[in-house]
ZATIVEX-547743 format. One line per field, with one value per residue (C-alpha): residue number from 1; y, z, x. Coordinates in steps of 0.05 Angstrom, whole numbers. Each point is the difference from the previous one (the first is absolute). Layout:
REM ZATIVEX-547743
num: c(NUM  ...)
Y: c(Y  ...)
Z: c(Z  ...)
X: c(X  ...)
//
This chain:
REM ZATIVEX-547743
num: c(1  2  3  4  5  6  7  8  9  10  11  12  13  14  15  16  17  18  19  20  21  22  23  24  25  26  27  28  29  30  31  32  33  34  35  36  37  38  39  40  41  42  43  44  45  46  47  48  49  50  51  52  53  54  55  56  57  58  59  60  61  62  63  64  65  66  67  68  69  70  71  72  73  74  75  76  77  78  79  80  81  82  83  84  85  86  87  88  89  90  91  92  93  94  95  96  97  98  99  100  101  102  103  104  105  106  107  108  109  110  111  112  113  114  115  116  117  118  119  120  121  122  123  124  125  126  127  128  129  130  131  132  133  134  135  136  137  138  139  140  141  142  143  144  145  146  147  148  149  150  151  152  153  154  155  156  157  158  159  160  161  162  163  164  165  166  167  168  169  170  171  172  173  174  175  176  177  178  179  180  181  182  183  184  185  186  187  188  189  190  191  192  193  194  195  196  197  198  199  200  201  202  203  204  205  206  207  208  209  210  211  212  213  214  215  216  217  218  219  220  221  222  223  224  225  226  227  228  229  230  231  232  233  234  235  236  237  238  239  240  241  242  243  244  245  246  247  248  249  250  251  252  253  254  255  256  257  258  259  260  261  262  263  264  265  266  267  268  269  270  271  272  273  274  275  276  277  278  279  280  281  282  283  284  285  286  287  288  289  290  291  292  293  294  295  296  297  298  299  300  301  302  303  304  305  306  307  308  309  310  311  312  313  314  315  316  317  318  319  320  321  322  323  324  325  326  327  328  329  330  331  332  333  334  335  336  337  338  339  340  341  342  343  344  345  346  347  348  349  350  351  352  353  354  355  356  357  358  359  360  361  362  363  364  365  366  367  368  369  370  371  372  373  374  375  376  377  378  379  380  381  382  383  384  385  386  387  388  389  390  391  392  393  394  395  396  397  398  399  400  401  402  403  404  405  406  407  408  409  410  411  412  413  414  415  416  417  418  419  420  421  422  423  424  425  426  427  428  429  430  431  432  433  434  435  436  437  438  439  440  441  442  443  444  445  446  447  448  449  450  451  452  453  454  455  456  457  458  459  460  461  462  463  464  465  466  467  468  469  470  471  472  473  474  475  476  477  478  479  480  481  482  483  484  485  486  487  488  489  490  491  492)
Y: c(551  18  66  24  20  -49  -27  -24  -75  -38  9  -71  15  61  -40  -41  14  20  14  -64  -40  33  -19  -72  -9  -26  53  -24  -19  61  5  -11  27  -51  2  -22  70  36  -15  53  -28  2  -67  -8  12  -50  -54  7  3  -64  -35  22  -25  -68  -18  -13  -30  52  -43  -14  73  24  -49  24  72  -15  -38  61  38  68  57  37  71  31  25  -71  -28  53  -16  -75  7  46  -58  -57  8  -67  -35  27  -53  0  76  -2  -52  44  60  -39  -28  67  33  -54  -11  70  56  -12  -3  73  1  64  20  -8  -73  -14  32  -40  -65  18  16  -65  -42  37  -1  -76  -4  -27  41  -36  12  70  18  -32  46  59  -17  -3  68  27  -24  40  61  -7  -1  55  17  -30  -67  2  26  -64  -42  34  -13  -74  -12  38  -42  -65  -30  6  44  55  61  38  -46  13  75  -8  -41  52  25  -70  14  71  31  56  -10  70  27  -17  -72  0  26  -56  -49  31  1  -74  -19  41  -29  -69  19  0  67  -16  -26  65  41  -43  9  75  -3  -57  39  62  -35  -49  37  73  5  52  -1  60  26  -55  -53  21  9  -73  -24  42  -27  -70  17  24  -64  -42  45  2  64  -13  -7  61  44  -26  10  70  19  -29  38  67  -12  -20  49  48  27  0  32  -43  -64  -2  -77  -12  47  -26  -73  16  41  -49  -57  40  21  -70  -36  -29  44  44  57  -9  58  54  -25  4  71  19  -28  38  64  -16  -11  64  40  -26  15  -73  -35  -70  -13  -20  -71  26  51  -54  -46  56  21  -72  -3  64  -29  -63  42  48  59  54  58  -38  -21  71  26  -53  17  74  -15  -46  26  73  13  -55  1  -74  -14  -51  -60  -33  -46  59  39  -61  -6  72  -7  -63  33  62  -43  -48  58  28  57  -17  73  4  -59  33  50  -57  -24  69  4  -67  24  65  -41  -44  -60  -22  -39  -71  -41  -21  72  24  -57  16  73  -16  -48  49  56  -45  -24  72  19  52  -5  56  -18  -74  17  41  -55  -52  42  12  -73  -23  53  -29  -71  -20  -40  -5  -67  -44  28  72  -12  -24  52  58  -20  -8  65  42  -29  6  74  12  14  -33  20  -22  -66  -13  17  -52  -52  16  -5  -68  -26  27  -30  -63  21  -45  -8  15  -40  27  72  -2  -22  52  54  -18  -6  68  36  -26  50  64  -17  -55  8  -8  -60  -33  18  -31  -61  -13  12  -51  -52  14  -7  -65  30  -35  45  -32  -16  43  61  -12  -6  67  32  -31  33  69  -6  -24  61  46  -45  -23  -74  -14  20  -53  -50  17  -9  -64  -30  16  -25  -67  -5  5)
Z: c(475  8  18  -50  56  26  69  51  1  65  52  -12  -74  16  36  -61  -17  -73  -57  -34  62  1  -71  11  60  -11  24  57  -16  7  59  -35  32  20  30  67  7  -6  62  -21  -70  -27  9  -75  -15  53  -28  -69  28  39  -62  -40  55  3  -73  -50  -59  -45  -12  74  15  -49  29  70  -21  -35  61  44  -42  20  -51  -10  -21  -31  70  28  -51  18  74  -10  -46  50  50  -48  -15  33  -48  -70  -43  41  -3  -76  -2  45  -45  -61  37  26  -68  -35  54  22  -32  -75  -1  19  55  26  -21  73  0  -63  30  64  -40  -37  66  32  -57  -5  74  -2  -62  -45  -58  -57  26  21  -71  -26  48  -26  -71  22  32  -64  -41  46  2  75  5  39  30  65  -35  -24  67  30  -56  11  74  -8  -52  40  61  -39  -9  -74  -12  -52  14  -51  -55  23  -5  -70  -20  23  -71  -17  49  -23  57  -4  26  30  59  52  -25  5  72  18  -28  39  64  -7  -12  59  47  -21  17  -73  -1  -54  -45  12  -21  -61  -22  -12  -59  -31  7  -28  -59  -20  21  1  72  40  76  40  70  30  -36  34  66  -4  -15  57  48  -23  12  70  15  -24  38  -65  4  -65  -41  35  -21  -71  -6  30  -52  -56  25  1  -70  -27  33  40  67  12  64  2  -1  76  5  -43  39  66  -18  -28  60  49  -33  6  73  21  -30  39  -37  45  -50  -6  44  -29  -71  12  26  -62  -45  42  -14  -75  1  39  -52  -53  41  16  66  30  48  71  -8  -13  56  50  -24  -1  71  24  -36  34  67  -13  -20  58  -47  34  -45  -63  31  21  -70  -30  49  -15  -75  -1  58  -3  -75  -36  49  18  63  41  29  68  -26  -28  65  39  -43  13  74  5  -40  45  62  -23  -10  69  -21  46  9  -73  -3  37  -58  -48  45  -1  -75  -8  35  -39  -64  24  13  70  39  18  58  -37  -17  71  28  -48  20  75  -3  -37  49  60  -27  -17  72  -23  64  -10  -72  18  55  -48  -53  52  22  -72  -20  61  -15  -70  28  -31  54  11  -15  53  -13  3  64  36  -31  13  72  16  -33  32  69  -6  -19  55  -50  54  -24  -71  24  41  -60  -40  54  6  -75  0  56  -29  -69  20  -34  15  35  62  51  -19  -7  64  42  -33  16  74  5  -32  39  69  12  -20  1  51  11  -75  -2  54  -36  -65  35  33  -66  -35  54  -6  -76  3  -30  35  47  10  70  -16  -14  63  40  -26  20  70  10  -20  43  61  -4  9  52  -48  5  8  -73  -21  45  -34  -69  20  26  -66  -39  37  -10  -75)
X: c(-523  73  32  53  46  51  -14  50  9  -3  54  22  11  40  53  21  73  -4  -48  23  -17  -68  -15  22  -44  -70  -50  -43  -71  -45  -47  -67  -65  -52  -69  31  28  -67  -43  -51  -11  -71  -35  -12  74  21  -45  31  71  -12  -27  62  46  -32  -11  57  -38  -34  -62  -9  12  -53  -49  13  -7  -66  -24  14  -52  27  -2  65  14  62  19  -9  48  51  -5  6  60  36  1  14  74  15  -48  17  -33  -63  0  4  -57  -43  15  -25  -60  -23  9  -41  -53  -17  41  -5  76  2  53  31  71  18  -23  40  62  -10  -3  64  34  -24  26  66  14  -10  46  -55  25  -34  -71  22  18  -64  -37  39  -21  -73  7  32  -60  -45  47  8  76  34  68  -26  -6  72  25  -28  32  68  -4  -17  54  53  -14  8  70  16  -61  9  -42  42  -25  -72  15  28  -61  -51  -15  -26  -56  -13  39  51  71  1  39  -54  2  76  -5  -48  51  57  -41  -17  73  25  -53  25  72  19  34  51  -56  -38  60  11  -72  9  48  -40  -65  33  33  -56  -63  22  -22  39  6  -24  13  -45  40  64  -35  -23  71  28  -52  19  74  -18  -39  59  49  40  41  38  -64  -30  58  -3  -76  6  52  -42  -60  36  27  -68  -48  44  -21  -75  -26  -63  41  4  -9  61  45  -29  17  69  24  -32  38  64  -7  -24  60  58  50  43  -9  -75  -22  45  -14  -75  7  40  -55  -51  38  0  -75  -11  39  -48  -62  -13  -9  -8  -57  -15  28  70  -4  -18  55  52  -18  9  68  22  -21  41  60  -11  3  -41  20  -19  -67  -15  16  -45  -55  4  0  -60  -41  20  7  -38  -58  0  -41  39  -35  12  55  39  -6  21  62  21  -15  43  56  2  -3  54  47  -14  -45  -57  -18  -23  -47  -58  -3  -14  -55  -32  8  -34  -62  -2  0  -57  45  -16  53  -16  25  63  19  -12  42  58  -2  -6  58  46  -17  12  67  18  -16  -51  -40  -49  -15  -7  -49  -42  -1  -18  -60  -21  3  -39  -52  -7  -3  66  34  76  30  35  69  -23  -39  62  45  -48  -14  74  20  -54  13  75  -6  -52  -57  -41  -69  13  30  -62  -43  38  -12  -74  -8  34  -44  -65  14  37  64  60  47  -42  39  68  -24  -42  59  44  -52  -3  76  11  -54  20  57  -36  -74  -8  -76  -11  47  -42  -64  21  30  -67  -36  45  -16  -75  3  39  63  58  39  68  26  62  -44  -41  65  24  -66  8  68  -26  -63  38  46  -60  -34  -55  13  -75  -10  49  -35  -66  30  34  -65  -34  60  -3  -75  8)
//
């Protein structure tokens, strides 16, 4: 019922200032599943859930269940319990009723574990332990049962999952390393990182339970979630002393280096790269999470050489296939340092790796090329993105149209405008007036054409733009064209 790996607490929890503050804070009440969240629930299950939600007294509940006269199976009990976390006492009564009435008290291990979890999550620990004793008598206890118990106790102020771990032999359970890891995971998820660390020497001294690579990975993931760099360093050192360097322990290295590189320390990035070199010398490596965080840190520090070395290491030598976010980071880094000519190569590389650019990526590339005055490359990217139905954003529309018109890339500028009109891309009024104003000196017939088209489409042509057209037309004795446009303009 509970994964032995530590999971990241909520973002809100991660912002607490210190581990001590985390421990002192009461954990929020868990979000408990109810039948309201399952619109496709089987009618039979919904009937039982509604009964459990509306009856508090056991005797009344049993009478209502008998009155419903609906047979239940082991699977039915499991389904009803899954959606009865908000009604723990009624769920326990239903469990007893179904076992007595229809199942000969032969519930599935999953149903038993669900009941333990329901009672524990609602902090009804006395009936929870009574249920555990009943499970023990039927030899139904498992590590999943105690993983649930650890989780409930860890989330309770003053709860002692370590005591539950130490008491496992009373229930015929072994205090082995997987059980220790379930305990550590529960404590870390509840933001009790210091308690998780303290559990290891107790378990080793009193139960003879030794941590393994997963144990340290859980603690390092907890350190990462708590953004506790000091603890991360200490746990890493303890891990190396206890088990050495272990190539398969990627989650531990990933969390440790991610904690390092994500910290506010001014030395975080070089320190993380030093640790990376140490790991590499021992044939070990972090994973994708660190690579992504390290790329972002290089972008923030504007360290292109370091980012390139990291990219070559992970992508070139370790065989990591970058995702869109990673490519976007490298594209932004190259562009921010004025290397706009290199970013198209990343776009091509993306496609060759089966990572297809989306609208956001195309817009980033187009903007960088435009600002870098890479006219030919920007024109090619614009054509490609439109072909793939990825439209330029408002800022890029204005920037692209202005740049192409200012540099006399007339055909491309007109393509930009036509794309904007056909797809309703803003800012139409501003860009349309700019198009007409730029075309009037070198391409007067086209300026008149697009001015008339704007009027016909209801895009406001300014009086200033119309006045400039009038001056150009009068110079070549074509005032009647202006008169025609003016009549239409007034009519609209």
